Each structure stands twice: as structure tokens, then as C-alpha cells.
C-alpha positions in Angstrom: 84.8 -164.7 -5.1 81.9 -163.5 -2.8 83.3 -163.6 0.0 81.8 -160.5 1.5 78.7 -161.9 1.7 80.0 -164.5 3.9 81.8 -162.0 6.0 78.8 -159.6 6.3 77.0 -162.1 8.7 80.5 -162.7 11.2 79.8 -162.1 15.1 83.1 -160.2 15.0 84.0 -157.8 12.8 81.5 -158.3 10.0 82.3 -157.1 6.5 80.1 -153.7 5.7 79.5 -154.3 2.5 78.5 -150.8 1.4 82.4 -149.0 2.8 84.2 -152.4 1.8 85.7 -152.5 5.7 86.5 -155.6 7.1 86.2 -157.6 4.0 88.7 -160.2 4.0 90.3 -162.6 1.5 89.9 -165.2 4.1 86.9 -165.5 6.2 86.6 -164.9 9.8 85.7 -167.6 12.3 83.3 -166.7 15.0 86.4 -165.9 17.6 87.0 -163.8 14.8 90.3 -165.7 13.8 91.0 -166.2 9.7 90.0 -169.5 8.7 92.5 -172.5 8.6 91.6 -173.0 5.0 90.1 -171.9 2.0 90.2 -173.3 -1.0 92.2 -172.0 -4.2 92.2 -172.4 -7.8 95.3 -174.6 -9.5 96.6 -176.1 -12.6 98.1 -179.6 -13.2 99.7 -181.1 -16.1 98.6 -184.6 -16.8 98.6 -187.0 -19.8 95.5 -185.7 -21.2 97.1 -182.1 -20.7 96.4 -179.0 -18.8 93.6 -179.5 -15.9 92.0 -177.3 -13.1 91.8 -178.2 -9.4 90.2 -176.8 -6.5 91.4 -177.3 -3.3 94.5 -176.2 -0.8 98.0 -177.0 -1.7 97.2 -180.5 -3.8 100.3 -181.9 -4.2 101.6 -181.8 -8.1 100.3 -178.1 -8.8 101.8 -176.5 -11.8 100.5 -172.8 -10.7 98.5 -172.1 -7.9 98.2 -168.1 -8.9 99.2 -166.4 -5.6 96.6 -169.0 -3.6 94.3 -167.1 -1.8 95.4 -163.5 -3.5 94.3 -165.4 -6.8 90.9 -163.6 -5.9 91.9 -160.1 -6.7 91.1 -156.8 -5.3 87.4 -156.1 -3.5 85.4 -155.0 -6.5 82.8 -151.9 -6.2 79.8 -152.6 -8.3 76.5 -150.5 -8.8 73.0 -152.0 -8.6 69.8 -151.0 -8.9 67.2 -151.6 -6.4 64.1 -154.1 -7.2 61.0 -152.4 -6.8 63.6 -149.1 -5.6 62.3 -146.6 -8.8 65.4 -146.5 -10.2 67.2 -145.7 -7.3 71.0 -147.4 -7.1 73.4 -148.4 -4.4 77.0 -149.1 -4.1 78.2 -152.7 -2.9 81.4 -154.4 -2.2 80.3 -158.2 -3.0 83.0 -160.0 -4.2 86.8 -159.7 -5.0 87.6 -160.1 -8.6 91.0 -161.1 -10.6 90.7 -160.9 -14.7 93.3 -163.2 -15.4 94.9 -162.2 -19.3 94.9 -165.2 -20.7 93.7 -168.6 -20.2 96.4 -171.0 -18.1 95.7 -174.2 -19.5 
């Protein structure tokens, strides 16, 4: 999830995509408080089989993968600057978690 991009423009304690400082799983409000709602993936069993859902605490969910913890760790990635003569920069742009299997 690319929350660091959203949080890098925060009015209070913006996410520093160069260091990862102040980057959180929940975007912050303008007053610096975590948002009350941020959606996550879950699965549900239906008569047609397993289905993916995206929301927040959907009744009947079979697995919510730890809710917002499902987004995983802050990922540090290298990027080559366009027109920069091959110069690369390191940025923390996403939280990433790879599941070992498809749960559906």
C-alpha cells in the first residue's frame, strides 16, 4: 500500500520517504491523529466459493489477515532518476507483505 506517498504531504509530522521516519500504516489527519477508518482486504465464503472483499470489519469475513497489519513492513526500494545520468535514490514508498499462498 502506498501510504508513504499520501503521508508525505501531511500537515503534521509528514512521512519522510528518504528515511522512513513518521511513515505509518494509518494516514494522519490534519491535526496529526490517525484516521478513524482505513480499509483492508478480507475474504468471505459464498455459495460460489471464496471471494475477496475490501473495506473495514465486513460482517461474515472469514479472514482479515490482521486488518491493517496486512500491509506489512515499510519497503525500501532503489529508483533510477529519469534524466539523472544513472543516479539512483532510495525511497520508502510502500508497505508490502507477500502472502505465501493465495488464500482464496
